[in-house]
N, C-alpha and C positions, 0 to 999 in steps of 0.2 A: 632423328625423329626430333623436329620443334613443337612443343605443344605450350599453348598458351593456357595457364592456370592464372585464376584471379586468386591474389593472396588475401589475409585480413587486413591487409594495410591498404590493398587498393581498393576494398569493399567500404572502408571508412571512408575513403577518399571520394567515392562515388556519392555516398551517404551525404556527405558534408558539403558537395556542390550542388545536390538537390534540395538539400534543407537551405541553404542559401540561396537557390532560386525561388524557392517557395517565400521565403524572407522577403525576397526583392519585389515577387508578383505582389505579397500582401501591403508592402511598403506604396507600391505605386498603386493598388486600389486603393489604399487610405487617402493616399494625395487626391485622387479624383475625387473621392468621399467628400473631403473638405474644401477642395476646392471648385467644383463644378455641382456639388449637392447629389452627385448621382454613384448609385451602387455597380459598377459593371459587372461584377458575379451576378447580383439579383439578377439584373437586366438580363443578362446573357441566358442564365440560367433558371427563369420561368419564376424570379420572388425570390426575395433575402433569404425566407426560409423554408426552400425547398429541401428536401433531402440531397440533392445532388450540390445544392450551394453548400448546407450544411456539412457535406464532406470535403469539399473544398476550404471551408472555414478552418475544418477541425485538423486538415492536413497542412494548413499554412499555421497554425499555431502550435503543432507538433514541429514543424521546422524550425519556429523562433525556440521553443525550449533544446532543440537539438544545439541550435546554435550559440545559446550562453555557454558553451564551453570553449569559443573563441574568445571570451574573454581570460580564460584561465590559461590558454595555451600559452608554453613556453614560446619565445621567438626565437627564429634562428639569426645568427649572426652571418651577416654579408659583408664580405673582405673586397672592398675595390682595388683593382690593379689600376695603381697611377702609370 
């Protein structure tokens, strides 16, 4: 019988990808704010200081903090086959 278990390494990969997704969303939002002067999160979620907007901002901030570890992660060597 084959069972699918999520290992601790898999959980970290999922969290890494989710945090990176949040950071990318945050970067896009800041780009829209800078270029067009429009806050899409505030516009979509009924104001930039609504409780729902603040939750999104908090998640993006936490994602950014999580992604700091990427700066200090060991790089894997990739062998090229010629």
